[in-house]
ZAKEDO-865561 format. One record per residue (C-alpha): y, x, z negated; residue number from 1; residue in three letters; chain. Coordinates in steps of 0.2 Angstrom, whole numbers. Each point is the difference from the previous one (the first is absolute). Layout:
% residues N
ATOM | v | u | w | k | r | c
ATOM | Y | X | Z | NUM | ala | A;
...
//
This chain:
% residues 333
ATOM | v | u | w | k | r | c
ATOM | 266 | 26 | -196 | 1 | met | A;
ATOM | -3 | 13 | 13 | 2 | lys | A;
ATOM | -17 | 5 | -9 | 3 | arg | A;
ATOM | -6 | -19 | 2 | 4 | gln | A;
ATOM | 5 | 0 | 18 | 5 | val | A;
ATOM | -10 | 16 | 3 | 6 | lys | A;
ATOM | -15 | -7 | -9 | 7 | ile | A;
ATOM | 2 | -16 | 10 | 8 | leu | A;
ATOM | 1 | 9 | 16 | 9 | ala | A;
ATOM | -15 | 11 | -4 | 10 | gly | A;
ATOM | -10 | -16 | -4 | 11 | met | A;
ATOM | 5 | -8 | 17 | 12 | leu | A;
ATOM | -5 | 16 | 9 | 13 | met | A;
ATOM | -17 | 1 | -9 | 14 | phe | A;
ATOM | -3 | -19 | 4 | 15 | leu | A;
ATOM | 5 | 3 | 18 | 16 | phe | A;
ATOM | -12 | 15 | 1 | 17 | ala | A;
ATOM | -14 | -10 | -7 | 18 | leu | A;
ATOM | 3 | -14 | 13 | 19 | gln | A;
ATOM | 1 | 12 | 14 | 20 | thr | A;
ATOM | -17 | 8 | -6 | 21 | met | A;
ATOM | -8 | -17 | -1 | 22 | ala | A;
ATOM | 6 | -4 | 18 | 23 | ile | A;
ATOM | -7 | 16 | 6 | 24 | ala | A;
ATOM | -16 | -1 | -8 | 25 | glu | A;
ATOM | -14 | 11 | 9 | 26 | thr | A;
ATOM | -17 | -7 | 2 | 27 | tyr | A;
ATOM | -14 | 12 | 3 | 28 | lys | A;
ATOM | -17 | -6 | 5 | 29 | trp | A;
ATOM | -16 | 6 | 7 | 30 | asp | A;
ATOM | -7 | -7 | 16 | 31 | met | A;
ATOM | -19 | 0 | 1 | 32 | ala | A;
ATOM | -10 | 2 | 16 | 33 | asn | A;
ATOM | -18 | 4 | 1 | 34 | glu | A;
ATOM | 2 | 7 | 18 | 35 | tyr | A;
ATOM | 7 | 18 | 3 | 36 | pro | A;
ATOM | 18 | 4 | 4 | 37 | ala | A;
ATOM | -5 | 5 | 18 | 38 | thr | A;
ATOM | -7 | -18 | 3 | 39 | ser | A;
ATOM | 10 | -12 | 10 | 40 | phe | A;
ATOM | 4 | -10 | -16 | 41 | his | A;
ATOM | 4 | 16 | -9 | 42 | gly | A;
ATOM | 13 | 3 | 13 | 43 | glu | A;
ATOM | 6 | -18 | -2 | 44 | asn | A;
ATOM | 2 | 2 | -19 | 45 | asp | A;
ATOM | 10 | 16 | 2 | 46 | ile | A;
ATOM | 11 | -9 | 12 | 47 | phe | A;
ATOM | 3 | -15 | -13 | 48 | phe | A;
ATOM | 3 | 11 | -15 | 49 | val | A;
ATOM | 13 | 11 | 10 | 50 | lys | A;
ATOM | 9 | -15 | 7 | 51 | glu | A;
ATOM | 0 | -10 | -17 | 52 | leu | A;
ATOM | 8 | 15 | -9 | 53 | ala | A;
ATOM | 13 | 1 | 13 | 54 | gln | A;
ATOM | 3 | -19 | 0 | 55 | ala | A;
ATOM | 1 | -1 | -19 | 56 | ser | A;
ATOM | 11 | 15 | -2 | 57 | asp | A;
ATOM | -14 | 9 | -9 | 58 | asn | A;
ATOM | -1 | -13 | -13 | 59 | gln | A;
ATOM | -18 | -3 | 5 | 60 | ile | A;
ATOM | -10 | 16 | 0 | 61 | gln | A;
ATOM | -19 | -1 | 5 | 62 | ile | A;
ATOM | -13 | 13 | -1 | 63 | thr | A;
ATOM | -14 | -2 | 13 | 64 | asn | A;
ATOM | -17 | 2 | -8 | 65 | gln | A;
ATOM | -12 | 3 | 14 | 66 | phe | A;
ATOM | -19 | 2 | 1 | 67 | gly | A;
ATOM | -3 | -11 | -16 | 68 | gly | A;
ATOM | 10 | 13 | -10 | 69 | ala | A;
ATOM | 3 | -13 | -14 | 70 | leu | A;
ATOM | -18 | -4 | -2 | 71 | gly | A;
ATOM | 1 | -17 | 9 | 72 | phe | A;
ATOM | -10 | -6 | 15 | 73 | lys | A;
ATOM | 6 | -15 | 10 | 74 | ser | A;
ATOM | -9 | -12 | -10 | 75 | lys | A;
ATOM | 7 | 8 | -17 | 76 | asp | A;
ATOM | 18 | 0 | 7 | 77 | gln | A;
ATOM | 0 | -19 | 2 | 78 | tyr | A;
ATOM | -1 | -3 | -19 | 79 | asp | A;
ATOM | 9 | 16 | -4 | 80 | ala | A;
ATOM | 16 | -7 | 9 | 81 | val | A;
ATOM | -2 | -17 | -7 | 82 | gly | A;
ATOM | -2 | 6 | -17 | 83 | asp | A;
ATOM | 14 | 12 | 2 | 84 | gly | A;
ATOM | -10 | 16 | -3 | 85 | ala | A;
ATOM | 7 | 6 | 16 | 86 | ile | A;
ATOM | 15 | -7 | 8 | 87 | ile | A;
ATOM | -3 | 1 | 19 | 88 | ile | A;
ATOM | -16 | 3 | 11 | 89 | ala | A;
ATOM | -6 | 0 | 18 | 90 | asp | A;
ATOM | -16 | -9 | -1 | 91 | thr | A;
ATOM | -15 | -4 | 12 | 92 | tyr | A;
ATOM | -3 | -18 | -2 | 93 | pro | A;
ATOM | -18 | 0 | 6 | 94 | gly | A;
ATOM | -5 | 7 | -17 | 95 | ser | A;
ATOM | 8 | -15 | -8 | 96 | leu | A;
ATOM | -10 | -14 | 8 | 97 | val | A;
ATOM | -11 | -2 | -15 | 98 | gly | A;
ATOM | 17 | -5 | -9 | 99 | ile | A;
ATOM | 7 | -12 | 13 | 100 | glu | A;
ATOM | -9 | -3 | 17 | 101 | pro | A;
ATOM | 17 | -3 | 8 | 102 | met | A;
ATOM | 1 | 19 | 1 | 103 | phe | A;
ATOM | -14 | 0 | 13 | 104 | leu | A;
ATOM | 10 | -8 | 14 | 105 | tyr | A;
ATOM | 8 | 16 | 8 | 106 | pro | A;
ATOM | -17 | 9 | 0 | 107 | leu | A;
ATOM | -9 | -13 | 9 | 108 | leu | A;
ATOM | -10 | 9 | 14 | 109 | pro | A;
ATOM | 6 | -1 | 18 | 110 | phe | A;
ATOM | 13 | -14 | -4 | 111 | leu | A;
ATOM | 17 | 9 | 4 | 112 | ala | A;
ATOM | -2 | 11 | 15 | 113 | asp | A;
ATOM | 12 | 7 | 6 | 114 | pro | A;
ATOM | 13 | 5 | -13 | 115 | ile | A;
ATOM | 13 | -13 | 5 | 116 | asp | A;
ATOM | -13 | -13 | -6 | 117 | asn | A;
ATOM | -2 | 9 | -17 | 118 | ala | A;
ATOM | 18 | -2 | -2 | 119 | lys | A;
ATOM | 0 | -18 | 4 | 120 | ile | A;
ATOM | -14 | -4 | -12 | 121 | leu | A;
ATOM | 9 | 10 | -14 | 122 | trp | A;
ATOM | 15 | -10 | 1 | 123 | his | A;
ATOM | -10 | -17 | 1 | 124 | ile | A;
ATOM | -9 | 5 | -16 | 125 | ala | A;
ATOM | 13 | 9 | -10 | 126 | arg | A;
ATOM | 6 | -15 | -10 | 127 | pro | A;
ATOM | -18 | -2 | -7 | 128 | asn | A;
ATOM | -1 | 19 | -4 | 129 | met | A;
ATOM | 17 | -2 | -9 | 130 | glu | A;
ATOM | -7 | -14 | -11 | 131 | lys | A;
ATOM | -15 | 9 | -5 | 132 | val | A;
ATOM | 9 | 16 | -5 | 133 | leu | A;
ATOM | 13 | -10 | -10 | 134 | glu | A;
ATOM | -14 | -9 | -9 | 135 | arg | A;
ATOM | -7 | 17 | -6 | 136 | asp | A;
ATOM | 17 | 8 | -4 | 137 | gly | A;
ATOM | 5 | 9 | 16 | 138 | ser | A;
ATOM | 14 | -1 | 12 | 139 | lys | A;
ATOM | -5 | 3 | 18 | 140 | leu | A;
ATOM | 12 | 12 | 8 | 141 | leu | A;
ATOM | -8 | 2 | 17 | 142 | tyr | A;
ATOM | -16 | 3 | 10 | 143 | ala | A;
ATOM | -4 | 13 | 13 | 144 | ala | A;
ATOM | -15 | 2 | 12 | 145 | pro | A;
ATOM | -13 | 13 | 1 | 146 | trp | A;
ATOM | -3 | 6 | 18 | 147 | pro | A;
ATOM | -15 | -10 | 6 | 148 | pro | A;
ATOM | -17 | 3 | -9 | 149 | ser | A;
ATOM | -14 | 8 | 10 | 150 | gly | A;
ATOM | -16 | 10 | -4 | 151 | ile | A;
ATOM | 0 | 18 | -5 | 152 | trp | A;
ATOM | -19 | 6 | 2 | 153 | ser | A;
ATOM | -11 | 15 | 1 | 154 | lys | A;
ATOM | -8 | -6 | 16 | 155 | glu | A;
ATOM | 7 | -10 | 15 | 156 | lys | A;
ATOM | -2 | -19 | -2 | 157 | ile | A;
ATOM | -5 | -9 | 17 | 158 | ser | A;
ATOM | -10 | -15 | -5 | 159 | ser | A;
ATOM | -5 | -11 | -15 | 160 | val | A;
ATOM | -16 | 10 | -2 | 161 | asp | A;
ATOM | 11 | 15 | -4 | 162 | asp | A;
ATOM | 7 | -8 | -16 | 163 | val | A;
ATOM | -17 | -6 | -6 | 164 | lys | A;
ATOM | -1 | 6 | -19 | 165 | asn | A;
ATOM | 16 | 10 | 3 | 166 | leu | A;
ATOM | 7 | 5 | -17 | 167 | lys | A;
ATOM | 18 | -5 | 4 | 168 | ile | A;
ATOM | 14 | -1 | -13 | 169 | arg | A;
ATOM | 11 | -16 | 1 | 170 | cys | A;
ATOM | 15 | -3 | -11 | 171 | ala | A;
ATOM | -2 | -19 | -3 | 172 | asp | A;
ATOM | -12 | -14 | 0 | 173 | lys | A;
ATOM | 4 | -5 | 18 | 174 | ala | A;
ATOM | -6 | 17 | 6 | 175 | gly | A;
ATOM | -15 | -1 | -10 | 176 | ile | A;
ATOM | -5 | -17 | 7 | 177 | ala | A;
ATOM | 4 | 4 | 18 | 178 | thr | A;
ATOM | -11 | 16 | 0 | 179 | phe | A;
ATOM | -14 | -8 | -10 | 180 | gln | A;
ATOM | 0 | -13 | 14 | 181 | asn | A;
ATOM | -3 | 14 | 12 | 182 | leu | A;
ATOM | -14 | 7 | -9 | 183 | gly | A;
ATOM | 9 | 15 | -8 | 184 | ala | A;
ATOM | -1 | 6 | -18 | 185 | ala | A;
ATOM | 18 | -1 | -5 | 186 | pro | A;
ATOM | 8 | 7 | -17 | 187 | ile | A;
ATOM | 16 | -6 | -7 | 188 | gln | A;
ATOM | 9 | 15 | -7 | 189 | leu | A;
ATOM | 18 | 3 | -6 | 190 | ser | A;
ATOM | 9 | 13 | 11 | 191 | trp | A;
ATOM | -1 | 14 | -13 | 192 | gly | A;
ATOM | -19 | -1 | 0 | 193 | asp | A;
ATOM | -2 | 2 | 19 | 194 | val | A;
ATOM | 2 | 19 | 2 | 195 | val | A;
ATOM | -12 | 4 | -14 | 196 | pro | A;
ATOM | -13 | -12 | 8 | 197 | gln | A;
ATOM | 3 | 9 | 17 | 198 | leu | A;
ATOM | -2 | 17 | -8 | 199 | ser | A;
ATOM | -17 | -4 | -8 | 200 | thr | A;
ATOM | -7 | -10 | 15 | 201 | gly | A;
ATOM | 1 | -16 | -8 | 202 | gly | A;
ATOM | 9 | -8 | 15 | 203 | leu | A;
ATOM | -3 | 0 | 19 | 204 | asp | A;
ATOM | 16 | -9 | 5 | 205 | ala | A;
ATOM | 16 | -7 | -7 | 206 | val | A;
ATOM | 9 | -16 | 6 | 207 | leu | A;
ATOM | 18 | 4 | -1 | 208 | thr | A;
ATOM | 15 | 5 | 11 | 209 | ser | A;
ATOM | 1 | 17 | 9 | 210 | cys | A;
ATOM | 16 | 2 | -10 | 211 | asp | A;
ATOM | -10 | 0 | -16 | 212 | gly | A;
ATOM | -13 | 11 | 6 | 213 | gly | A;
ATOM | 11 | 13 | 6 | 214 | val | A;
ATOM | 11 | 0 | -16 | 215 | ala | A;
ATOM | -16 | 3 | -10 | 216 | ser | A;
ATOM | -8 | 13 | 12 | 217 | lys | A;
ATOM | -15 | -11 | 5 | 218 | phe | A;
ATOM | -2 | 12 | 15 | 219 | tyr | A;
ATOM | -8 | 12 | -12 | 220 | glu | A;
ATOM | -15 | -12 | -1 | 221 | his | A;
ATOM | 1 | -13 | 14 | 222 | leu | A;
ATOM | 2 | 4 | 19 | 223 | lys | A;
ATOM | 3 | -17 | 7 | 224 | tyr | A;
ATOM | 13 | -13 | -1 | 225 | phe | A;
ATOM | -3 | -17 | 9 | 226 | his | A;
ATOM | 15 | -10 | 4 | 227 | glu | A;
ATOM | -8 | -18 | -3 | 228 | ile | A;
ATOM | 17 | -7 | -7 | 229 | asn | A;
ATOM | -10 | -8 | -13 | 230 | tyr | A;
ATOM | 16 | -6 | -9 | 231 | ser | A;
ATOM | 18 | 5 | -5 | 232 | phe | A;
ATOM | -1 | 0 | -18 | 233 | pro | A;
ATOM | 15 | 0 | -11 | 234 | leu | A;
ATOM | 6 | 9 | -15 | 235 | gln | A;
ATOM | 12 | -10 | -12 | 236 | ile | A;
ATOM | 14 | 8 | -10 | 237 | val | A;
ATOM | 3 | -10 | -16 | 238 | his | A;
ATOM | 9 | 3 | -17 | 239 | met | A;
ATOM | 0 | -7 | -17 | 240 | asn | A;
ATOM | 8 | -18 | 1 | 241 | leu | A;
ATOM | 8 | 1 | -17 | 242 | asp | A;
ATOM | 8 | 17 | 4 | 243 | thr | A;
ATOM | 7 | -6 | 16 | 244 | tyr | A;
ATOM | 7 | -16 | -7 | 245 | glu | A;
ATOM | 9 | 10 | -14 | 246 | ser | A;
ATOM | 9 | 11 | 12 | 247 | leu | A;
ATOM | 19 | -3 | 5 | 248 | pro | A;
ATOM | 2 | -11 | 15 | 249 | glu | A;
ATOM | 7 | 15 | 10 | 250 | glu | A;
ATOM | -16 | 10 | -3 | 251 | leu | A;
ATOM | -11 | -14 | 4 | 252 | arg | A;
ATOM | 9 | -2 | 16 | 253 | lys | A;
ATOM | -2 | 18 | 4 | 254 | ala | A;
ATOM | -18 | 0 | -3 | 255 | ile | A;
ATOM | -2 | -16 | 11 | 256 | asp | A;
ATOM | 10 | 8 | 14 | 257 | glu | A;
ATOM | -10 | 17 | 0 | 258 | val | A;
ATOM | -16 | -9 | -1 | 259 | ala | A;
ATOM | 4 | -10 | 16 | 260 | ala | A;
ATOM | 6 | 16 | 8 | 261 | lys | A;
ATOM | -16 | 9 | -5 | 262 | thr | A;
ATOM | -11 | -14 | 6 | 263 | glu | A;
ATOM | 9 | 0 | 17 | 264 | glu | A;
ATOM | -1 | 19 | 1 | 265 | phe | A;
ATOM | -19 | 0 | -3 | 266 | ala | A;
ATOM | -4 | -14 | 12 | 267 | trp | A;
ATOM | 10 | 9 | 14 | 268 | asn | A;
ATOM | -8 | 16 | -2 | 269 | arg | A;
ATOM | -18 | -5 | -2 | 270 | val | A;
ATOM | -3 | 0 | 19 | 271 | val | A;
ATOM | 5 | 18 | 3 | 272 | thr | A;
ATOM | -9 | 5 | -16 | 273 | lys | A;
ATOM | -16 | -4 | 9 | 274 | val | A;
ATOM | 3 | 12 | 13 | 275 | ala | A;
ATOM | 5 | 14 | -12 | 276 | glu | A;
ATOM | -16 | -2 | -10 | 277 | asn | A;
ATOM | -11 | 0 | 15 | 278 | phe | A;
ATOM | 7 | 16 | 5 | 279 | lys | A;
ATOM | -1 | 8 | -17 | 280 | lys | A;
ATOM | -18 | -6 | -1 | 281 | ala | A;
ATOM | -4 | 8 | 17 | 282 | gln | A;
ATOM | 8 | 16 | -5 | 283 | asp | A;
ATOM | -12 | 1 | -14 | 284 | asn | A;
ATOM | -15 | -3 | 11 | 285 | gly | A;
ATOM | -2 | -19 | -1 | 286 | val | A;
ATOM | -6 | -10 | 15 | 287 | thr | A;
ATOM | 10 | -16 | 2 | 288 | ile | A;
ATOM | -10 | -14 | 7 | 289 | val | A;
ATOM | 14 | -11 | 7 | 290 | his | A;
ATOM | -2 | -19 | 0 | 291 | tyr | A;
ATOM | -3 | -2 | 19 | 292 | asn | A;
ATOM | -14 | 13 | -1 | 293 | asp | A;
ATOM | -9 | -10 | -14 | 294 | ile | A;
ATOM | -15 | -11 | 8 | 295 | pro | A;
ATOM | 5 | -18 | 1 | 296 | glu | A;
ATOM | -17 | -5 | -8 | 297 | ala | A;
ATOM | 5 | 9 | -16 | 298 | phe | A;
ATOM | 17 | -7 | 0 | 299 | lys | A;
ATOM | -6 | -17 | 2 | 300 | gln | A;
ATOM | -13 | 1 | -13 | 301 | ala | A;
ATOM | 13 | 7 | -13 | 302 | ala | A;
ATOM | 12 | -14 | 4 | 303 | lys | A;
ATOM | -14 | -13 | -3 | 304 | glu | A;
ATOM | -4 | 9 | -16 | 305 | ala | A;
ATOM | 18 | -1 | -6 | 306 | gly | A;
ATOM | 2 | -18 | 5 | 307 | ala | A;
ATOM | -12 | -5 | -13 | 308 | val | A;
ATOM | 10 | 9 | -13 | 309 | val | A;
ATOM | 16 | -9 | 5 | 310 | ala | A;
ATOM | -9 | -17 | -1 | 311 | lys | A;
ATOM | -6 | 4 | -17 | 312 | asp | A;
ATOM | 18 | 5 | -6 | 313 | trp | A;
ATOM | 7 | -16 | 7 | 314 | glu | A;
ATOM | -13 | -11 | -9 | 315 | lys | A;
ATOM | 3 | 10 | -16 | 316 | gln | A;
ATOM | 19 | -1 | 0 | 317 | val | A;
ATOM | 1 | -18 | 7 | 318 | gly | A;
ATOM | 15 | -9 | 7 | 319 | ala | A;
ATOM | 12 | 15 | -2 | 320 | glu | A;
ATOM | -12 | 11 | 11 | 321 | ala | A;
ATOM | -2 | -14 | 13 | 322 | thr | A;
ATOM | 19 | -1 | 1 | 323 | lys | A;
ATOM | 3 | 18 | 2 | 324 | ile | A;
ATOM | -13 | 1 | 14 | 325 | leu | A;
ATOM | 6 | -15 | 9 | 326 | lys | A;
ATOM | 18 | 7 | -1 | 327 | gln | A;
ATOM | -6 | 17 | 6 | 328 | phe | A;
ATOM | -10 | -8 | 15 | 329 | ala | A;
ATOM | 15 | -8 | 5 | 330 | ala | A;
ATOM | 12 | 15 | -1 | 331 | gln | A;
ATOM | -11 | 15 | 5 | 332 | lys | A;
ATOM | 3 | 9 | 16 | 333 | lys | A;
//
């Protein structure tokens, strides 16, 4: 009888141990990002991973994979997350416009300036982005802005004539169209291809944030940054939808809360990041051409070139785009 009791007690302890192990299962994922760890979004990713490990009692352990270390560019990351090849990624939506034109809205030129307006635009259009991502197998966690895009160049730009036939890298179709309208010779390139092209003389300029250029040491090739406030593009952080939905409720809650916390963290610090990046660029020999020092004629020409892009986007997307733009016009500051 005593032997049977011992056996039963042992079985119960074993079952309890199994149950405890199941409850405390550890999830280990990679988080892909095409940009370097030193970029604004690299720093946001690090914050997210650290906070989530703490909020989940280390049940969710994520390894940051920066600089395209997993072999995925932003366009590749989208399908890879939807298919479950990678679980979570920080992705530039401008490279996804060919998949879904809705991804273009946060990148429309000269639409959302200053940063407060970029945030308003994001909240208006977020439900549309969530629907698109869910359709393709992803769960949207949060979005964070880049510091405003400007022009890195070899020479100072003061007029439209200065951009004629300029070989300028643009990240998306909106940038390509805008600079074609200005008479430049834009080239669409993923981030990982930019520095090699600068090194070989394949580019004269790059349309991106000061932050991105500083993180990738553009100052070794380009000596001017023009603060034209072209746009406040976003990065979206998304994870495989099936993985998210299969998690215990408490872990889904932890992910949602940390995602919201990271989004707030990123939007709050983007303004101070601009000043930090300007100083780093200047310390490395870059001349910052501030917005108020850029001739009004050039700024006006650039805005007119960008307005054509916004109209084309609205026509392509249809009623949803019109709804977004009308709401934004009513709420912007």
